[in-house]
mmJSON file of the N, C-alpha and C atoms, coordinates in Angstrom:
{"data_MODEL":{"atom_site":{
"group_PDB":["ATOM","ATOM","ATOM","ATOM","ATOM","ATOM","ATOM","ATOM","ATOM","ATOM","ATOM","ATOM","ATOM","ATOM","ATOM","ATOM","ATOM","ATOM","ATOM","ATOM","ATOM","ATOM","ATOM","ATOM","ATOM","ATOM","ATOM","ATOM","ATOM","ATOM","ATOM","ATOM","ATOM","ATOM","ATOM","ATOM","ATOM","ATOM","ATOM","ATOM","ATOM","ATOM","ATOM","ATOM","ATOM","ATOM","ATOM","ATOM","ATOM","ATOM","ATOM","ATOM","ATOM","ATOM","ATOM","ATOM","ATOM","ATOM","ATOM","ATOM","ATOM","ATOM","ATOM","ATOM","ATOM","ATOM","ATOM","ATOM","ATOM","ATOM","ATOM","ATOM","ATOM","ATOM","ATOM","ATOM","ATOM","ATOM","ATOM","ATOM","ATOM","ATOM","ATOM","ATOM","ATOM","ATOM","ATOM","ATOM","ATOM","ATOM","ATOM","ATOM","ATOM","ATOM","ATOM","ATOM","ATOM","ATOM","ATOM","ATOM","ATOM","ATOM","ATOM","ATOM","ATOM","ATOM","ATOM","ATOM","ATOM","ATOM","ATOM","ATOM","ATOM","ATOM","ATOM","ATOM","ATOM","ATOM","ATOM","ATOM","ATOM","ATOM","ATOM","ATOM","ATOM","ATOM","ATOM","ATOM","ATOM","ATOM","ATOM","ATOM","ATOM","ATOM","ATOM","ATOM","ATOM","ATOM","ATOM","ATOM","ATOM","ATOM","ATOM","ATOM","ATOM","ATOM","ATOM","ATOM","ATOM","ATOM","ATOM","ATOM","ATOM","ATOM","ATOM","ATOM","ATOM","ATOM","ATOM","ATOM","ATOM","ATOM","ATOM","ATOM","ATOM","ATOM","ATOM","ATOM","ATOM","ATOM","ATOM","ATOM","ATOM","ATOM","ATOM","ATOM","ATOM","ATOM","ATOM","ATOM","ATOM","ATOM","ATOM","ATOM","ATOM","ATOM","ATOM","ATOM","ATOM","ATOM","ATOM","ATOM","ATOM","ATOM","ATOM","ATOM","ATOM","ATOM","ATOM","ATOM","ATOM","ATOM","ATOM","ATOM","ATOM","ATOM","ATOM","ATOM","ATOM","ATOM"],
"id":[1,2,3,4,5,6,7,8,9,10,11,12,13,14,15,16,17,18,19,20,21,22,23,24,25,26,27,28,29,30,31,32,33,34,35,36,37,38,39,40,41,42,43,44,45,46,47,48,49,50,51,52,53,54,55,56,57,58,59,60,61,62,63,64,65,66,67,68,69,70,71,72,73,74,75,76,77,78,79,80,81,82,83,84,85,86,87,88,89,90,91,92,93,94,95,96,97,98,99,100,101,102,103,104,105,106,107,108,109,110,111,112,113,114,115,116,117,118,119,120,121,122,123,124,125,126,127,128,129,130,131,132,133,134,135,136,137,138,139,140,141,142,143,144,145,146,147,148,149,150,151,152,153,154,155,156,157,158,159,160,161,162,163,164,165,166,167,168,169,170,171,172,173,174,175,176,177,178,179,180,181,182,183,184,185,186,187,188,189,190,191,192,193,194,195,196,197,198,199,200,201,202,203,204,205,206,207,208,209,210],
"type_symbol":["N","C","C","N","C","C","N","C","C","N","C","C","N","C","C","N","C","C","N","C","C","N","C","C","N","C","C","N","C","C","N","C","C","N","C","C","N","C","C","N","C","C","N","C","C","N","C","C","N","C","C","N","C","C","N","C","C","N","C","C","N","C","C","N","C","C","N","C","C","N","C","C","N","C","C","N","C","C","N","C","C","N","C","C","N","C","C","N","C","C","N","C","C","N","C","C","N","C","C","N","C","C","N","C","C","N","C","C","N","C","C","N","C","C","N","C","C","N","C","C","N","C","C","N","C","C","N","C","C","N","C","C","N","C","C","N","C","C","N","C","C","N","C","C","N","C","C","N","C","C","N","C","C","N","C","C","N","C","C","N","C","C","N","C","C","N","C","C","N","C","C","N","C","C","N","C","C","N","C","C","N","C","C","N","C","C","N","C","C","N","C","C","N","C","C","N","C","C","N","C","C","N","C","C","N","C","C","N","C","C"],
"label_atom_id":["N","CA","C","N","CA","C","N","CA","C","N","CA","C","N","CA","C","N","CA","C","N","CA","C","N","CA","C","N","CA","C","N","CA","C","N","CA","C","N","CA","C","N","CA","C","N","CA","C","N","CA","C","N","CA","C","N","CA","C","N","CA","C","N","CA","C","N","CA","C","N","CA","C","N","CA","C","N","CA","C","N","CA","C","N","CA","C","N","CA","C","N","CA","C","N","CA","C","N","CA","C","N","CA","C","N","CA","C","N","CA","C","N","CA","C","N","CA","C","N","CA","C","N","CA","C","N","CA","C","N","CA","C","N","CA","C","N","CA","C","N","CA","C","N","CA","C","N","CA","C","N","CA","C","N","CA","C","N","CA","C","N","CA","C","N","CA","C","N","CA","C","N","CA","C","N","CA","C","N","CA","C","N","CA","C","N","CA","C","N","CA","C","N","CA","C","N","CA","C","N","CA","C","N","CA","C","N","CA","C","N","CA","C","N","CA","C","N","CA","C","N","CA","C","N","CA","C","N","CA","C","N","CA","C","N","CA","C","N","CA","C","N","CA","C"],
"label_alt_id":[null,null,null,null,null,null,null,null,null,null,null,null,null,null,null,null,null,null,null,null,null,null,null,null,null,null,null,null,null,null,null,null,null,null,null,null,null,null,null,null,null,null,null,null,null,null,null,null,null,null,null,null,null,null,null,null,null,null,null,null,null,null,null,null,null,null,null,null,null,null,null,null,null,null,null,null,null,null,null,null,null,null,null,null,null,null,null,null,null,null,null,null,null,null,null,null,null,null,null,null,null,null,null,null,null,null,null,null,null,null,null,null,null,null,null,null,null,null,null,null,null,null,null,null,null,null,null,null,null,null,null,null,null,null,null,null,null,null,null,null,null,null,null,null,null,null,null,null,null,null,null,null,null,null,null,null,null,null,null,null,null,null,null,null,null,null,null,null,null,null,null,null,null,null,null,null,null,null,null,null,null,null,null,null,null,null,null,null,null,null,null,null,null,null,null,null,null,null,null,null,null,null,null,null,null,null,null,null,null,null],
"label_comp_id":["MET","MET","MET","ASN","ASN","ASN","PHE","PHE","PHE","VAL","VAL","VAL","LYS","LYS","LYS","THR","THR","THR","LEU","LEU","LEU","VAL","VAL","VAL","ALA","ALA","ALA","ALA","ALA","ALA","GLY","GLY","GLY","LEU","LEU","LEU","VAL","VAL","VAL","ALA","ALA","ALA","ALA","ALA","ALA","SER","SER","SER","ALA","ALA","ALA","MET","MET","MET","PRO","PRO","PRO","ALA","ALA","ALA","ARG","ARG","ARG","ALA","ALA","ALA","LEU","LEU","LEU","ASP","ASP","ASP","ILE","ILE","ILE","SER","SER","SER","GLY","GLY","GLY","ALA","ALA","ALA","GLY","GLY","GLY","SER","SER","SER","THR","THR","THR","PHE","PHE","PHE","VAL","VAL","VAL","TYR","TYR","TYR","PRO","PRO","PRO","ILE","ILE","ILE","LEU","LEU","LEU","ALA","ALA","ALA","LYS","LYS","LYS","TRP","TRP","TRP","ALA","ALA","ALA","ASP","ASP","ASP","SER","SER","SER","TYR","TYR","TYR","LYS","LYS","LYS","LYS","LYS","LYS","GLU","GLU","GLU","THR","THR","THR","GLY","GLY","GLY","THR","THR","THR","GLY","GLY","GLY","VAL","VAL","VAL","ASN","ASN","ASN","TYR","TYR","TYR","GLN","GLN","GLN","SER","SER","SER","ILE","ILE","ILE","ALA","ALA","ALA","PRO","PRO","PRO","ALA","ALA","ALA","ALA","ALA","ALA","VAL","VAL","VAL","SER","SER","SER","SER","SER","SER","ARG","ARG","ARG","PHE","PHE","PHE","ARG","ARG","ARG","THR","THR","THR","GLY","GLY","GLY","PRO","PRO","PRO"],
"label_asym_id":["A","A","A","A","A","A","A","A","A","A","A","A","A","A","A","A","A","A","A","A","A","A","A","A","A","A","A","A","A","A","A","A","A","A","A","A","A","A","A","A","A","A","A","A","A","A","A","A","A","A","A","A","A","A","A","A","A","A","A","A","A","A","A","A","A","A","A","A","A","A","A","A","A","A","A","A","A","A","A","A","A","A","A","A","A","A","A","A","A","A","A","A","A","A","A","A","A","A","A","A","A","A","A","A","A","A","A","A","A","A","A","A","A","A","A","A","A","A","A","A","A","A","A","A","A","A","A","A","A","A","A","A","A","A","A","A","A","A","A","A","A","A","A","A","A","A","A","A","A","A","A","A","A","A","A","A","A","A","A","A","A","A","A","A","A","A","A","A","A","A","A","A","A","A","A","A","A","A","A","A","A","A","A","A","A","A","A","A","A","A","A","A","A","A","A","A","A","A","A","A","A","A","A","A","A","A","A","A","A","A"],
"label_entity_id":["1","1","1","1","1","1","1","1","1","1","1","1","1","1","1","1","1","1","1","1","1","1","1","1","1","1","1","1","1","1","1","1","1","1","1","1","1","1","1","1","1","1","1","1","1","1","1","1","1","1","1","1","1","1","1","1","1","1","1","1","1","1","1","1","1","1","1","1","1","1","1","1","1","1","1","1","1","1","1","1","1","1","1","1","1","1","1","1","1","1","1","1","1","1","1","1","1","1","1","1","1","1","1","1","1","1","1","1","1","1","1","1","1","1","1","1","1","1","1","1","1","1","1","1","1","1","1","1","1","1","1","1","1","1","1","1","1","1","1","1","1","1","1","1","1","1","1","1","1","1","1","1","1","1","1","1","1","1","1","1","1","1","1","1","1","1","1","1","1","1","1","1","1","1","1","1","1","1","1","1","1","1","1","1","1","1","1","1","1","1","1","1","1","1","1","1","1","1","1","1","1","1","1","1","1","1","1","1","1","1"],
"label_seq_id":[1,1,1,2,2,2,3,3,3,4,4,4,5,5,5,6,6,6,7,7,7,8,8,8,9,9,9,10,10,10,11,11,11,12,12,12,13,13,13,14,14,14,15,15,15,16,16,16,17,17,17,18,18,18,19,19,19,20,20,20,21,21,21,22,22,22,23,23,23,24,24,24,25,25,25,26,26,26,27,27,27,28,28,28,29,29,29,30,30,30,31,31,31,32,32,32,33,33,33,34,34,34,35,35,35,36,36,36,37,37,37,38,38,38,39,39,39,40,40,40,41,41,41,42,42,42,43,43,43,44,44,44,45,45,45,46,46,46,47,47,47,48,48,48,49,49,49,50,50,50,51,51,51,52,52,52,53,53,53,54,54,54,55,55,55,56,56,56,57,57,57,58,58,58,59,59,59,60,60,60,61,61,61,62,62,62,63,63,63,64,64,64,65,65,65,66,66,66,67,67,67,68,68,68,69,69,69,70,70,70],
"pdbx_PDB_ins_code":[null,null,null,null,null,null,null,null,null,null,null,null,null,null,null,null,null,null,null,null,null,null,null,null,null,null,null,null,null,null,null,null,null,null,null,null,null,null,null,null,null,null,null,null,null,null,null,null,null,null,null,null,null,null,null,null,null,null,null,null,null,null,null,null,null,null,null,null,null,null,null,null,null,null,null,null,null,null,null,null,null,null,null,null,null,null,null,null,null,null,null,null,null,null,null,null,null,null,null,null,null,null,null,null,null,null,null,null,null,null,null,null,null,null,null,null,null,null,null,null,null,null,null,null,null,null,null,null,null,null,null,null,null,null,null,null,null,null,null,null,null,null,null,null,null,null,null,null,null,null,null,null,null,null,null,null,null,null,null,null,null,null,null,null,null,null,null,null,null,null,null,null,null,null,null,null,null,null,null,null,null,null,null,null,null,null,null,null,null,null,null,null,null,null,null,null,null,null,null,null,null,null,null,null,null,null,null,null,null,null],
"Cartn_x":[-17.456,-16.661,-15.083,-14.2,-13.059,-13.475,-14.234,-14.85,-14.79,-15.636,-16.182,-14.651,-13.629,-12.455,-11.72,-11.546,-10.971,-11.309,-12.559,-13.23,-12.75,-13.203,-13.05,-11.522,-10.431,-8.713,-8.557,-8.893,-8.934,-9.515,-10.551,-11.122,-9.866,-9.334,-8.18,-7.334,-6.91,-5.691,-5.819,-7.247,-7.302,-7.873,-8.17,-8.513,-7.351,-6.287,-5.206,-3.849,-4.299,-3.548,-3.852,-5.347,-5.179,-4.815,-4.524,-3.759,-4.889,-4.587,-5.537,-5.407,-6.83,-7.088,-7.513,-6.472,-6.656,-7.772,-8.8,-9.817,-9.211,-9.891,-9.727,-10.168,-9.654,-10.021,-11.017,-12.267,-12.658,-13.194,-13.081,-13.535,-13.796,-14.179,-14.48,-14.128,-13.748,-13.596,-12.91,-12.124,-11.452,-10.665,-10.576,-10.296,-8.812,-8.687,-6.908,-6.355,-6.389,-5.608,-5.706,-6.534,-6.119,-4.325,-4.121,-2.57,-1.74,-1.537,-0.908,-1.435,-2.757,-3.11,-2.986,-3.072,-2.947,-1.478,-0.6,0.656,1.173,0.696,0.659,-0.165,-1.299,-2.399,-1.091,-0.679,0.184,1.049,1.646,3.072,2.462,1.359,0.813,0.462,-0.366,-0.462,0.633,1.448,3.01,3.447,3.084,3.779,3.233,1.506,0.492,-0.159,-0.257,-1.27,-2.641,-3.103,-4.616,-4.228,-5.266,-5.848,-6.65,-6.371,-7.016,-7.758,-9.078,-9.92,-10.434,-10.053,-10.308,-10.991,-12.182,-12.551,-12.935,-12.063,-12.024,-13.191,-14.344,-15.27,-15.432,-16.11,-16.023,-17.306,-16.611,-17.034,-18.632,-18.82,-20.721,-21.116,-20.666,-20.775,-21.326,-20.056,-19.875,-20.715,-21.214,-22.02,-23.524,-23.784,-25.513,-25.266,-24.087,-24.338,-24.27,-24.008,-24.06,-25.503,-25.813,-27.394,-28.715,-28.102,-29.367,-28.921,-27.522,-27.238,-26.749,-25.995,-25.472,-26.641],
"Cartn_y":[-3.803,-4.944,-4.275,-3.315,-3.249,-2.169,-1.595,-0.683,-1.074,-2.247,-3.456,-3.965,-4.468,-4.829,-4.118,-2.901,-1.791,-1.644,-1.214,-1.102,-2.069,-3.365,-4.38,-4.528,-3.871,-3.575,-2.935,-1.699,-0.8,-0.909,-1.367,-2.146,-3.078,-3.706,-4.83,-4.208,-3.162,-2.278,-1.615,-0.9,-0.109,-1.117,-2.459,-3.029,-3.855,-3.813,-4.154,-3.323,-1.885,-1.171,-0.669,-0.871,-0.899,-1.965,-1.588,-2.699,-3.551,-4.783,-5.508,-5.088,-5.465,-4.627,-6.017,-6.489,-7.543,-7.388,-8.477,-8.602,-8.72,-8.535,-8.653,-10.246,-11.086,-12.247,-11.517,-12.215,-12.405,-13.523,-13.785,-15.0,-14.664,-15.524,-15.647,-17.013,-17.287,-18.481,-18.199,-19.192,-19.784,-18.276,-18.125,-17.158,-17.437,-19.05,-19.471,-19.081,-19.289,-19.285,-17.557,-16.922,-15.448,-14.847,-14.947,-13.87,-14.454,-16.191,-16.445,-15.845,-16.012,-15.357,-14.223,-13.385,-11.797,-11.635,-12.321,-11.947,-12.798,-13.843,-14.411,-13.284,-12.953,-11.938,-10.477,-10.268,-8.915,-9.573,-10.415,-10.643,-11.398,-11.681,-11.929,-10.869,-9.535,-8.425,-7.918,-7.685,-7.311,-7.751,-8.912,-10.223,-9.715,-9.768,-10.02,-8.859,-8.011,-6.451,-6.951,-8.266,-9.07,-8.533,-8.213,-8.092,-9.123,-9.582,-10.977,-10.303,-10.297,-9.723,-10.916,-11.075,-12.217,-11.963,-12.394,-11.913,-13.11,-12.9,-14.059,-14.102,-15.303,-15.09,-16.319,-16.206,-17.437,-18.442,-19.541,-20.878,-20.778,-20.297,-20.218,-19.398,-18.354,-17.91,-18.833,-19.398,-20.27,-21.258,-22.552,-23.123,-22.175,-21.256,-20.42,-19.794,-19.698,-18.939,-20.499,-21.578,-22.892,-23.803,-23.041,-23.689,-22.494,-21.226,-20.495,-19.745,-20.151,-19.565,-18.223,-17.386,-16.181,-15.128],
"Cartn_z":[-35.895,-35.142,-34.823,-35.468,-34.677,-33.647,-33.424,-32.859,-31.246,-31.614,-30.382,-29.692,-30.509,-30.474,-29.552,-30.352,-29.308,-27.992,-28.14,-27.154,-25.802,-26.385,-25.029,-24.792,-25.865,-25.752,-24.421,-24.927,-23.695,-22.296,-22.352,-20.973,-20.43,-21.202,-20.47,-20.021,-21.027,-20.488,-18.83,-19.39,-18.127,-16.626,-16.598,-15.541,-14.92,-16.075,-15.435,-14.949,-15.319,-14.836,-13.687,-12.705,-11.347,-10.613,-9.543,-8.559,-7.929,-7.725,-6.957,-5.494,-4.792,-3.226,-2.748,-1.906,-1.178,-0.013,0.387,1.14,2.445,3.813,4.781,5.338,6.301,6.462,7.638,8.068,9.542,10.119,11.04,11.841,13.338,14.044,15.577,16.152,17.28,18.194,19.397,19.625,20.576,21.377,22.574,23.34,24.128,23.788,24.174,23.197,21.794,20.577,20.356,21.036,20.201,20.648,21.743,21.421,20.271,20.308,19.002,17.99,17.567,16.602,16.086,16.94,16.878,16.337,16.973,16.485,15.074,14.63,12.994,12.431,12.7,11.9,11.7,12.516,12.175,11.077,11.439,10.644,9.452,9.11,7.691,6.67,7.76,7.238,6.626,7.25,6.812,5.56,5.659,4.464,3.026,3.677,2.242,2.293,2.939,3.141,3.498,3.04,3.804,5.427,6.038,7.184,7.805,9.117,9.672,10.745,10.746,11.867,12.492,14.092,14.693,15.753,16.014,17.629,18.08,19.388,20.598,21.156,21.21,22.2,23.178,24.111,25.017,24.502,25.111,24.942,24.666,26.009,26.058,25.012,24.587,23.331,21.996,21.957,20.583,20.788,21.653,21.913,21.376,22.061,21.803,20.258,19.605,18.435,17.265,18.069,17.088,17.239,18.258,18.472,17.639,17.996,17.244,16.172,15.467,14.267,14.546,13.199,13.37,13.753],
"occupancy":[1.0,1.0,1.0,1.0,1.0,1.0,1.0,1.0,1.0,1.0,1.0,1.0,1.0,1.0,1.0,1.0,1.0,1.0,1.0,1.0,1.0,1.0,1.0,1.0,1.0,1.0,1.0,1.0,1.0,1.0,1.0,1.0,1.0,1.0,1.0,1.0,1.0,1.0,1.0,1.0,1.0,1.0,1.0,1.0,1.0,1.0,1.0,1.0,1.0,1.0,1.0,1.0,1.0,1.0,1.0,1.0,1.0,1.0,1.0,1.0,1.0,1.0,1.0,1.0,1.0,1.0,1.0,1.0,1.0,1.0,1.0,1.0,1.0,1.0,1.0,1.0,1.0,1.0,1.0,1.0,1.0,1.0,1.0,1.0,1.0,1.0,1.0,1.0,1.0,1.0,1.0,1.0,1.0,1.0,1.0,1.0,1.0,1.0,1.0,1.0,1.0,1.0,1.0,1.0,1.0,1.0,1.0,1.0,1.0,1.0,1.0,1.0,1.0,1.0,1.0,1.0,1.0,1.0,1.0,1.0,1.0,1.0,1.0,1.0,1.0,1.0,1.0,1.0,1.0,1.0,1.0,1.0,1.0,1.0,1.0,1.0,1.0,1.0,1.0,1.0,1.0,1.0,1.0,1.0,1.0,1.0,1.0,1.0,1.0,1.0,1.0,1.0,1.0,1.0,1.0,1.0,1.0,1.0,1.0,1.0,1.0,1.0,1.0,1.0,1.0,1.0,1.0,1.0,1.0,1.0,1.0,1.0,1.0,1.0,1.0,1.0,1.0,1.0,1.0,1.0,1.0,1.0,1.0,1.0,1.0,1.0,1.0,1.0,1.0,1.0,1.0,1.0,1.0,1.0,1.0,1.0,1.0,1.0,1.0,1.0,1.0,1.0,1.0,1.0,1.0,1.0,1.0,1.0,1.0,1.0],
"B_iso_or_equiv":[0.0,0.0,0.0,0.0,0.0,0.0,0.0,0.0,0.0,0.0,0.0,0.0,0.0,0.0,0.0,0.0,0.0,0.0,0.0,0.0,0.0,0.0,0.0,0.0,0.0,0.0,0.0,0.0,0.0,0.0,0.0,0.0,0.0,0.0,0.0,0.0,0.0,0.0,0.0,0.0,0.0,0.0,0.0,0.0,0.0,0.0,0.0,0.0,0.0,0.0,0.0,0.0,0.0,0.0,0.0,0.0,0.0,0.0,0.0,0.0,0.0,0.0,0.0,0.0,0.0,0.0,0.0,0.0,0.0,0.0,0.0,0.0,0.0,0.0,0.0,0.0,0.0,0.0,0.0,0.0,0.0,0.0,0.0,0.0,0.0,0.0,0.0,0.0,0.0,0.0,0.0,0.0,0.0,0.0,0.0,0.0,0.0,0.0,0.0,0.0,0.0,0.0,0.0,0.0,0.0,0.0,0.0,0.0,0.0,0.0,0.0,0.0,0.0,0.0,0.0,0.0,0.0,0.0,0.0,0.0,0.0,0.0,0.0,0.0,0.0,0.0,0.0,0.0,0.0,0.0,0.0,0.0,0.0,0.0,0.0,0.0,0.0,0.0,0.0,0.0,0.0,0.0,0.0,0.0,0.0,0.0,0.0,0.0,0.0,0.0,0.0,0.0,0.0,0.0,0.0,0.0,0.0,0.0,0.0,0.0,0.0,0.0,0.0,0.0,0.0,0.0,0.0,0.0,0.0,0.0,0.0,0.0,0.0,0.0,0.0,0.0,0.0,0.0,0.0,0.0,0.0,0.0,0.0,0.0,0.0,0.0,0.0,0.0,0.0,0.0,0.0,0.0,0.0,0.0,0.0,0.0,0.0,0.0,0.0,0.0,0.0,0.0,0.0,0.0,0.0,0.0,0.0,0.0,0.0,0.0],
"pdbx_formal_charge":[null,null,null,null,null,null,null,null,null,null,null,null,null,null,null,null,null,null,null,null,null,null,null,null,null,null,null,null,null,null,null,null,null,null,null,null,null,null,null,null,null,null,null,null,null,null,null,null,null,null,null,null,null,null,null,null,null,null,null,null,null,null,null,null,null,null,null,null,null,null,null,null,null,null,null,null,null,null,null,null,null,null,null,null,null,null,null,null,null,null,null,null,null,null,null,null,null,null,null,null,null,null,null,null,null,null,null,null,null,null,null,null,null,null,null,null,null,null,null,null,null,null,null,null,null,null,null,null,null,null,null,null,null,null,null,null,null,null,null,null,null,null,null,null,null,null,null,null,null,null,null,null,null,null,null,null,null,null,null,null,null,null,null,null,null,null,null,null,null,null,null,null,null,null,null,null,null,null,null,null,null,null,null,null,null,null,null,null,null,null,null,null,null,null,null,null,null,null,null,null,null,null,null,null,null,null,null,null,null,null],
"auth_seq_id":[1,1,1,2,2,2,3,3,3,4,4,4,5,5,5,6,6,6,7,7,7,8,8,8,9,9,9,10,10,10,11,11,11,12,12,12,13,13,13,14,14,14,15,15,15,16,16,16,17,17,17,18,18,18,19,19,19,20,20,20,21,21,21,22,22,22,23,23,23,24,24,24,25,25,25,26,26,26,27,27,27,28,28,28,29,29,29,30,30,30,31,31,31,32,32,32,33,33,33,34,34,34,35,35,35,36,36,36,37,37,37,38,38,38,39,39,39,40,40,40,41,41,41,42,42,42,43,43,43,44,44,44,45,45,45,46,46,46,47,47,47,48,48,48,49,49,49,50,50,50,51,51,51,52,52,52,53,53,53,54,54,54,55,55,55,56,56,56,57,57,57,58,58,58,59,59,59,60,60,60,61,61,61,62,62,62,63,63,63,64,64,64,65,65,65,66,66,66,67,67,67,68,68,68,69,69,69,70,70,70],
"auth_comp_id":["MET","MET","MET","ASN","ASN","ASN","PHE","PHE","PHE","VAL","VAL","VAL","LYS","LYS","LYS","THR","THR","THR","LEU","LEU","LEU","VAL","VAL","VAL","ALA","ALA","ALA","ALA","ALA","ALA","GLY","GLY","GLY","LEU","LEU","LEU","VAL","VAL","VAL","ALA","ALA","ALA","ALA","ALA","ALA","SER","SER","SER","ALA","ALA","ALA","MET","MET","MET","PRO","PRO","PRO","ALA","ALA","ALA","ARG","ARG","ARG","ALA","ALA","ALA","LEU","LEU","LEU","ASP","ASP","ASP","ILE","ILE","ILE","SER","SER","SER","GLY","GLY","GLY","ALA","ALA","ALA","GLY","GLY","GLY","SER","SER","SER","THR","THR","THR","PHE","PHE","PHE","VAL","VAL","VAL","TYR","TYR","TYR","PRO","PRO","PRO","ILE","ILE","ILE","LEU","LEU","LEU","ALA","ALA","ALA","LYS","LYS","LYS","TRP","TRP","TRP","ALA","ALA","ALA","ASP","ASP","ASP","SER","SER","SER","TYR","TYR","TYR","LYS","LYS","LYS","LYS","LYS","LYS","GLU","GLU","GLU","THR","THR","THR","GLY","GLY","GLY","THR","THR","THR","GLY","GLY","GLY","VAL","VAL","VAL","ASN","ASN","ASN","TYR","TYR","TYR","GLN","GLN","GLN","SER","SER","SER","ILE","ILE","ILE","ALA","ALA","ALA","PRO","PRO","PRO","ALA","ALA","ALA","ALA","ALA","ALA","VAL","VAL","VAL","SER","SER","SER","SER","SER","SER","ARG","ARG","ARG","PHE","PHE","PHE","ARG","ARG","ARG","THR","THR","THR","GLY","GLY","GLY","PRO","PRO","PRO"],
"auth_asym_id":["A","A","A","A","A","A","A","A","A","A","A","A","A","A","A","A","A","A","A","A","A","A","A","A","A","A","A","A","A","A","A","A","A","A","A","A","A","A","A","A","A","A","A","A","A","A","A","A","A","A","A","A","A","A","A","A","A","A","A","A","A","A","A","A","A","A","A","A","A","A","A","A","A","A","A","A","A","A","A","A","A","A","A","A","A","A","A","A","A","A","A","A","A","A","A","A","A","A","A","A","A","A","A","A","A","A","A","A","A","A","A","A","A","A","A","A","A","A","A","A","A","A","A","A","A","A","A","A","A","A","A","A","A","A","A","A","A","A","A","A","A","A","A","A","A","A","A","A","A","A","A","A","A","A","A","A","A","A","A","A","A","A","A","A","A","A","A","A","A","A","A","A","A","A","A","A","A","A","A","A","A","A","A","A","A","A","A","A","A","A","A","A","A","A","A","A","A","A","A","A","A","A","A","A","A","A","A","A","A","A"],
"auth_atom_id":["N","CA","C","N","CA","C","N","CA","C","N","CA","C","N","CA","C","N","CA","C","N","CA","C","N","CA","C","N","CA","C","N","CA","C","N","CA","C","N","CA","C","N","CA","C","N","CA","C","N","CA","C","N","CA","C","N","CA","C","N","CA","C","N","CA","C","N","CA","C","N","CA","C","N","CA","C","N","CA","C","N","CA","C","N","CA","C","N","CA","C","N","CA","C","N","CA","C","N","CA","C","N","CA","C","N","CA","C","N","CA","C","N","CA","C","N","CA","C","N","CA","C","N","CA","C","N","CA","C","N","CA","C","N","CA","C","N","CA","C","N","CA","C","N","CA","C","N","CA","C","N","CA","C","N","CA","C","N","CA","C","N","CA","C","N","CA","C","N","CA","C","N","CA","C","N","CA","C","N","CA","C","N","CA","C","N","CA","C","N","CA","C","N","CA","C","N","CA","C","N","CA","C","N","CA","C","N","CA","C","N","CA","C","N","CA","C","N","CA","C","N","CA","C","N","CA","C","N","CA","C","N","CA","C","N","CA","C","N","CA","C","N","CA","C"],
"pdbx_PDB_model_num":[1,1,1,1,1,1,1,1,1,1,1,1,1,1,1,1,1,1,1,1,1,1,1,1,1,1,1,1,1,1,1,1,1,1,1,1,1,1,1,1,1,1,1,1,1,1,1,1,1,1,1,1,1,1,1,1,1,1,1,1,1,1,1,1,1,1,1,1,1,1,1,1,1,1,1,1,1,1,1,1,1,1,1,1,1,1,1,1,1,1,1,1,1,1,1,1,1,1,1,1,1,1,1,1,1,1,1,1,1,1,1,1,1,1,1,1,1,1,1,1,1,1,1,1,1,1,1,1,1,1,1,1,1,1,1,1,1,1,1,1,1,1,1,1,1,1,1,1,1,1,1,1,1,1,1,1,1,1,1,1,1,1,1,1,1,1,1,1,1,1,1,1,1,1,1,1,1,1,1,1,1,1,1,1,1,1,1,1,1,1,1,1,1,1,1,1,1,1,1,1,1,1,1,1,1,1,1,1,1,1]
}}}
């Protein structure tokens, strides 16, 4: 039983010593908001380390995706 406790404690210590890794956020939508969103995304990445991947797509493509799915 002590061996198991020691093993669990060692695993917790090892896991807490590893730096957390932020995931990037992805999305797609309006071409109208893209310029300001790109500025915000750059500022957000500098502050948090998390990137924002935004793809601007035309309104016709949005309605097409909405009807047919991804």
